[in-house]
Every structure is written in structure tokens, then in C-alpha cells.
matplotlib code that plots the C-alpha trace (Angstrom):
import matplotlib.pyplot as plt

x = [-10.6, -9.3, -6.7, -4.4, -3.5, -2.5, 0.5, 2.3, 1.9, 3.6, 6.5, 7.8, 7.0, 7.8, 7.3, 7.0, 7.3, 9.8, 12.1, 10.6, 7.2, 4.0, 2.4, 3.4, 2.2, 2.8, 2.8, 2.5, 3.3, 1.3, 1.0, -1.1, -1.7, -0.5, -2.1, -1.4, -2.3, -1.8, -1.6, -2.2, -1.1, -4.5, -7.7, -9.8, -7.2, -7.0, -4.4, -4.2, -5.6, -7.3, -10.6, -9.2, -7.9, -11.3, -12.9, -10.3, -11.1, -14.8, -14.4, -15.2, -11.5, -10.4, -13.0, -11.7, -8.1, -9.1, -10.6, -7.3, -5.2, -7.6, -7.1, -3.3, -3.2, -5.2, -6.0, -2.3, -1.3, 1.5, 2.0, 5.4, 5.9, 8.1, 9.7, 8.8, 10.7, 13.8, 17.0]
y = [214.3, 210.8, 209.5, 206.5, 205.5, 202.0, 203.5, 203.6, 199.8, 199.3, 196.9, 197.3, 199.3, 198.0, 200.1, 198.3, 199.9, 200.9, 203.8, 207.1, 205.5, 207.4, 204.2, 202.2, 199.7, 200.2, 197.3, 197.9, 195.0, 195.2, 192.7, 189.8, 191.3, 193.1, 196.1, 196.9, 200.2, 200.7, 204.1, 205.0, 208.2, 209.9, 209.6, 208.4, 206.1, 202.4, 199.8, 198.2, 194.7, 194.6, 193.8, 190.7, 189.5, 189.9, 187.9, 185.1, 185.1, 184.6, 181.1, 177.7, 176.7, 179.7, 178.8, 175.2, 176.5, 178.7, 175.7, 173.7, 176.6, 176.8, 173.1, 173.5, 176.5, 174.5, 177.8, 178.7, 182.3, 181.2, 178.6, 177.1, 177.1, 174.3, 174.8, 171.8, 172.8, 170.9, 172.8]
z = [108.5, 107.8, 110.3, 109.7, 113.3, 112.0, 110.2, 113.6, 113.7, 110.3, 110.4, 106.9, 103.7, 100.2, 97.1, 93.7, 90.3, 87.7, 88.4, 87.2, 86.5, 87.3, 88.8, 91.9, 94.4, 98.1, 100.5, 104.2, 106.5, 109.7, 112.6, 111.1, 107.7, 104.6, 103.1, 99.4, 97.7, 94.0, 92.5, 88.8, 87.1, 87.1, 89.2, 86.2, 84.8, 85.7, 84.9, 81.5, 81.4, 84.8, 83.2, 81.6, 84.9, 86.5, 83.6, 84.2, 88.0, 87.3, 85.8, 87.3, 86.9, 89.0, 91.6, 91.7, 91.9, 94.9, 96.6, 96.1, 97.5, 100.5, 101.2, 100.9, 103.2, 105.8, 107.6, 107.8, 107.0, 104.6, 101.9, 101.2, 97.4, 96.0, 92.6, 90.6, 87.4, 86.4, 87.1]

ax = plt.figure().add_subplot(projection="3d")
ax.plot(x, y, z, "-o")
ax.set_aspect("equal")
plt.show()
């Protein structure tokens, strides 16, 4: 039997997905972390395009970007995003 005792520590739950859709993402906010679970319509069915995203993440450019984000975070749990687009 699987138990989920950490559910009692959940501070907030957000559910993402279009109304009436067979897929969704559930975000549980816990003290010090967030847990995200994505559900597809069938057990054997994935999400369209996820393989392409993995290919994009396996590039040298993505690795360099991750290093920059790591430096910007400076071991902080949050990053302030500044909109640089002209209004």
C-alpha cells in the first residue's frame, strides 16, 4: 500500500488544463518545495512534442543557459523576472 502522508502538509493545490480536457497538471505547494504531477488521457499515451523538448534541453546552449540561471539564482529559491519588452 502506498501512503501519501505529505499530502497533509500541502499548502495549496493548483490544477492546470483546459476545461473538459482529458489531461491536466496538478501542482502541490508544500513547505520548501512544489510537486507537479501531469496526467495524460491513457497510461500508454504521452504528451505531444515532449521528445522535441528533451532534444532541445540536451544542447550546449541549454547547458550554458542553465549555468547563467544558476548564477542569477545565487542559491536563492526564487528568481525575480523583469519584463524587458517595451510597453
